[in-house]
C-alpha positions in Angstrom: 77.9 63.1 113.6 78.8 60.9 110.6 82.0 58.9 110.6 83.3 57.9 107.2 86.3 55.9 106.2 87.5 56.1 102.6 88.9 52.6 102.7 85.5 51.0 103.3 83.3 49.6 100.4 80.4 51.9 101.0 82.4 55.1 101.2 81.5 56.5 97.7 77.8 56.3 98.4 78.1 57.7 101.9 80.2 60.6 100.7 77.8 61.3 97.9 75.1 61.6 100.5 77.2 64.1 102.5 77.9 66.2 99.4 74.3 66.3 98.4 72.9 66.9 101.9 70.5 69.9 101.7 70.8 72.1 104.8 69.2 75.2 103.5 65.6 76.0 104.5 63.2 73.6 103.0 60.2 75.8 103.7 58.8 77.5 100.6 58.8 81.2 101.4 58.8 82.4 97.8 55.1 83.2 97.7 55.2 85.1 101.0 58.2 87.1 99.9 56.7 87.9 96.5 53.6 89.3 98.3 55.8 91.4 100.6 57.9 92.7 97.7 54.8 93.6 95.6 53.2 95.4 98.5 56.4 97.5 99.3 56.7 98.4 95.6 53.0 99.5 95.6 52.7 101.1 99.0 56.2 102.2 99.9 56.6 103.6 103.5 53.1 102.5 104.6 54.0 98.9 103.9 57.3 99.2 105.7 55.6 100.7 108.8 52.9 98.0 108.9 55.4 95.1 108.5 57.7 96.6 111.1 54.8 97.0 113.6 53.8 93.4 112.9 57.2 91.6 113.0 59.3 93.9 115.2 56.6 95.3 117.5 58.0 98.8 116.7 56.2 101.9 115.6 58.4 103.7 113.1 56.2 106.7 112.8 56.0 107.3 116.6 59.6 106.3 117.5 61.6 107.2 114.5 62.6 105.6 111.2 66.3 106.1 111.3 69.4 105.9 113.5 71.4 109.0 113.3 75.2 109.4 112.8 75.4 111.1 116.2 73.8 108.0 117.8 76.4 105.8 116.1 79.2 108.1 117.2 78.0 108.0 120.8 77.9 104.2 120.6 81.5 104.2 119.4 82.6 106.6 122.2 80.9 104.3 124.8 82.9 101.2 123.8 85.6 99.9 126.1 89.1 100.8 124.9 89.8 97.1 124.2 86.7 96.7 122.0 87.3 100.0 120.2 90.9 99.1 119.4 89.8 95.6 118.2 87.2 97.1 115.8 89.7 99.7 114.5 92.3 97.0 113.9 89.8 94.9 112.0 88.7 97.9 110.0 92.3 98.9 109.1 93.1 95.4 107.9 89.9 95.0 105.9 90.5 98.4 104.2 94.1 97.5 103.3 93.2 94.1 101.9 90.4 95.4 99.8 92.4 98.4 98.6 94.8 95.8 97.1 91.9 94.3 95.2 91.1 97.5 93.2 91.2 96.7 89.5 93.2 98.7 87.1 91.8 100.5 84.0 93.2 99.4 80.7 93.9 101.6 77.6 96.1 100.2 74.8 96.4 99.9 71.0 96.5 96.5 69.2 98.3 95.5 66.0 95.6 97.0 63.8 96.0 100.4 65.4 92.6 100.1 67.2 92.5 101.7 70.7 90.9 99.3 73.2 90.3 99.2 76.9 88.1 99.1 79.9 87.3 101.5 82.7 86.0 100.7 86.2 83.5 102.8 88.1 81.8 102.3 91.4 78.0 102.0 91.6 76.2 105.2 92.9 74.6 103.6 95.9 74.8 100.4 97.9 72.5 98.8 100.5 73.8 96.6 103.3 71.4 94.4 105.2 72.4 93.7 108.9 70.3 91.2 110.7 69.0 91.7 114.2 69.0 89.2 117.1 71.6 86.4 117.2 73.1 87.2 113.8 73.7 90.9 114.5 77.5 90.8 114.0 79.6 94.0 114.0 82.2 92.2 112.0 79.7 91.7 109.2 79.0 95.4 109.2 82.7 96.1 108.5 83.0 93.3 106.0 80.1 94.7 103.9 80.6 98.4 104.3 84.3 98.8 103.9 84.7 97.2 100.5 82.0 99.5 99.2 83.8 102.5 100.7 87.1 101.4 99.2 85.4 100.9 95.8 84.3 104.5 95.9 80.5 104.1 96.4 79.0 107.5 97.1 76.0 106.5 99.2 75.9 103.5 101.6 72.6 102.6 103.2 72.2 100.2 106.1 69.0 98.4 106.9 68.6 96.7 110.2 65.6 95.6 112.3 65.3 96.9 115.8 62.8 94.6 117.6 60.9 96.6 120.2 63.3 99.5 119.4 66.4 97.6 120.7 69.7 98.2 118.9 73.1 96.6 119.2 75.5 99.4 120.3 78.5 97.5 118.8 76.8 97.3 115.5 76.1 101.0 115.6 79.8 101.6 116.5 80.9 99.5 113.6 78.6 101.5 111.3 80.3 104.7 112.6 83.8 103.3 111.8 82.6 102.2 108.4 81.1 105.6 107.5 77.5 104.6 106.7 75.4 107.4 105.3 72.0 106.2 106.3 70.6 103.6 108.8 67.0 102.6 108.6 65.1 100.6 111.3 63.6 98.2 108.8 64.3 94.5 108.4 63.2 91.4 106.5 62.2 90.9 102.9 60.6 94.3 103.1 63.9 96.0 103.7 65.4 94.4 100.6 62.4 95.5 98.6 62.7 99.1 99.8 66.4 99.1 98.8 65.5 97.8 95.3 62.5 100.0 94.5 62.8 102.9 96.9 60.0 104.4 99.0 59.0 107.9 99.9 61.8 108.1 102.5 64.3 105.7 101.2 66.0 106.2 97.8 66.8 103.0 95.9 70.3 101.6 95.6 72.1 99.7 92.9 73.6 96.8 94.9 72.3 94.9 98.0 74.7 92.9 100.1 74.6 91.3 103.5 73.3 88.1 105.3 69.8 87.3 106.4 67.2 84.7 107.1 65.3 82.7 104.4 63.0 85.6 103.7 65.9 88.0 103.2 67.7 85.5 101.0 64.6 84.9 98.9 64.0 88.6 98.5 67.5 89.1 97.2 67.0 86.2 94.8 63.7 87.6 93.5 65.0 91.2 93.2 68.2 90.3 91.4 68.0 92.2 88.1 66.3 95.1 89.7 69.4 95.5 91.8 72.7 93.7 91.9 73.3 91.3 94.9 76.4 89.8 96.4 75.1 86.2 96.7 72.3 84.1 98.1 74.0 82.6 101.2 73.1 79.6 103.2 74.3 78.0 106.5 77.9 78.3 107.5 80.4 75.6 106.6 84.0 74.6 107.6 86.2 71.8 106.3 89.4 71.1 108.2 92.2 68.9 106.8 94.5 68.0 109.7 97.2 65.5 110.6 97.9 63.9 114.0 100.5 66.5 114.8 97.8 68.9 115.8 96.3 69.4 119.2 92.9 67.6 119.0 91.3 70.2 121.2 92.4 73.0 118.8 90.9 71.3 115.8 87.7 70.5 117.7 87.4 74.2 118.5 87.9 75.1 114.9 85.0 72.7 113.9 82.8 74.2 116.6 83.5 77.8 115.5 81.1 77.3 112.7 78.7 74.8 114.4 77.8 77.5 116.9 76.4 79.8 114.2 73.3 77.8 113.5 71.9 74.3 113.9 72.1 73.8 110.1 75.8 74.8 110.0 78.2 72.0 108.8 81.6 71.1 110.2 83.8 68.4 108.6 87.2 67.0 109.5 89.4 65.1 107.1 92.4 63.3 108.6 94.7 60.4 107.8 94.8 59.1 111.3 91.9 57.2 112.9 93.2 57.6 116.4 93.4 61.4 115.9 89.9 61.3 114.6 88.7 59.7 117.8 90.6 62.3 119.8 88.9 65.2 118.0 85.5 63.6 118.3 86.1 63.3 122.1 87.4 66.8 122.3 84.2 68.1 120.6 82.1 66.3 123.1 84.2 67.7 125.9 84.1 71.3 124.7 80.4 71.7 123.8 79.0 71.7 127.4 81.5 74.3 128.5 80.4 77.1 126.1 77.3 79.3 126.1 76.3 78.2 122.6 76.2 74.5 123.6 72.7 73.8 122.4 73.3 75.2 118.9 76.6 73.4 118.6 75.2 70.1 119.8 72.4 70.1 117.3 74.6 71.2 114.5 77.4 68.7 115.2 75.0 65.8 115.7 73.0 66.5 112.5 75.6 67.9 110.2 79.1 67.1 111.6 81.3 64.6 109.9 84.8 63.0 110.3 86.3 61.4 107.3 89.4 59.2 107.5 91.5 59.1 104.3 94.6 57.2 103.3 96.6 60.4 102.9 95.8 64.0 103.2 96.4 64.5 99.5 93.4 62.1 99.0 91.3 64.6 100.9 91.7 67.5 98.4 89.5 66.1 95.6 86.8 65.3 98.2 87.1 68.9 99.5 86.7 70.2 96.0 83.4 68.2 95.7 82.2 69.9 98.8 83.4 73.4 97.6 83.3 74.6 101.2 82.8 78.1 102.4 85.9 77.8 104.7 88.8 75.3 104.2 91.5 74.9 106.9 94.7 73.1 105.9 96.1 72.5 109.4 99.5 71.0 108.6 103.1 72.3 108.4 103.6 75.3 106.1 105.3 73.5 103.2 102.6 70.8 103.1 99.8 73.4 103.4 101.2 75.2 100.3 101.4 71.9 98.4 97.9 70.9 99.3 96.6 74.5 98.6 98.1 74.3 95.1 95.7 71.5 94.3 92.6 73.1 95.7 90.2 74.4 93.1 86.9 75.1 94.9 86.7 76.9 98.2 85.5 80.3 99.4 88.5 81.0 101.6 91.5 78.8 102.6 93.4 79.0 105.9 97.0 77.7 105.6 99.0 76.1 108.4 98.5 75.2 112.1 98.4 78.8 113.3 95.6 80.1 111.1 92.2 79.2 112.6 89.2 80.1 110.4 87.9 82.3 113.2 90.8 84.8 112.7 89.4 85.3 109.2 86.0 86.2 110.6 87.3 89.2 112.3 90.7 90.8 111.8 92.7 89.0 109.0 91.6 91.3 106.2 90.0 89.0 103.5 86.2 89.1 103.4 84.2 86.7 105.5 81.2 87.0 103.2 81.7 83.8 101.2 79.7 81.4 99.0 78.0 78.5 100.7 76.1 75.4 99.6 78.8 74.3 97.1 78.5 77.7 95.3 82.3 78.2 95.6 82.4 76.0 92.4 81.3 79.1 90.5 81.4 82.2 92.7 83.7 84.1 95.0 83.6 86.0 98.3 82.5 89.6 98.5 85.1 92.1 97.1 85.4 95.6 95.9 84.3 94.5 92.4 80.9 93.6 93.7 80.4 97.4 94.1 81.9 98.3 90.7 81.2 97.7 87.1 83.5 97.6 84.0 82.8 99.7 80.9 84.7 98.7 77.8 85.6 101.2 75.1 86.9 101.2 71.5 88.3 103.9 69.2 89.2 103.3 65.5 90.8 105.6 62.9 90.6 105.2 59.1 93.5 102.8 59.0 92.3 100.5 61.8 88.7 100.5 60.4 90.1 99.5 57.0 92.1 96.7 58.7 89.2 95.0 60.5 86.0 96.4 58.9 85.7 94.1 55.9 85.5 91.1 58.3 82.7 92.8 60.2 80.8 93.3 56.9 81.3 89.7 56.0 80.0 88.5 59.3 77.0 90.8 59.3 76.1 89.5 55.8 76.3 85.9 57.1 74.0 86.8 60.0 71.4 88.4 57.6 71.8 91.9 59.2 72.3 94.3 56.2 72.1 97.5 58.3 75.0 96.3 60.4 77.0 95.7 57.2 76.0 99.0 55.7 77.0 100.9 58.9 80.6 99.6 58.5 80.9 99.4 54.7 79.9 103.0 54.0 82.8 104.1 56.1 85.2 101.9 54.1 84.9 103.7 50.8 
């Protein structure tokens, strides 16, 4: 864990190093992914079956390619009432939040009399990648599927690896709640390629979303343009801005909530009180051995954790903007949280006040937890309904409005050396 103090002479260089720290996979998987993508494009289902046997030790042809809706319904029915209620609450809140995001069509006339506007339509089909193993999170199933449903996507396909045939029943239950149309037992870069190009069994989609390992992320990067993607996401991040009025143990737990995801996750505290900084560091060390994810948290915190002491909490905000974190907690009184938030420009999602831990946003708050990482919040946003929609502009002129704006178009076409453009307009002006 790094300890930085903004009042020390070497702070600027030390903070630059923190900002520029590369935590994403350094291994070059692009050539391997390109080969997988090319083979799936050429061989289709045969390539998927071969890769699944190789990587997941699962025979698709012998044991079945898909998971049925009935299996998902049975998994839902088998949940404990507490877990079923929790998933349903999360789904209801996610649906409601994303319904409020739906964009409005526009249709109006301007001063020239021209009719102008834009109309939104959902894509025809979307693919959602759901990892297996440690990262098989039911909450991510809901966060990816429900915005697509709210947007009006007609066909939603889920791809998930099932190593040795094993499935996560809570993931299947979440797919049932979300209303997935198809679930295929295929993972990795090959799953993304199948969604992009289609195979004999699997029809292609228009947009691919969802988290994954370095191979999945690279496949999405390479196939962008063949399909739309949500983002290329990296390790999780949290930045907490907190004063000494907080319980140090609560803030420590907030930091560890992201550290337990992966050894490359990053957790950073900004505070204006050095004694409180010491208390949080001690609380982190006390909590880690008590939790089942201790090994991951320890590695993450030691390698990528940081505590930064600043003169005032207001001084932390420009530093937070440089980090452009995935998650930003402003753990102060409500009025101060609002004042600090007004100055924040770059963050994936912001959690305001002492009673809003980031973890609540991972599950039941409503806003999407699929957020930009690796400083990409400088130029991108979290997953929303508009990732599953596209906007079509339209224009209608009558003789009067064409006469009003047409001569300018003729002049500009002439200046650009495009006489057919000019003719197309000018012959309608006579």
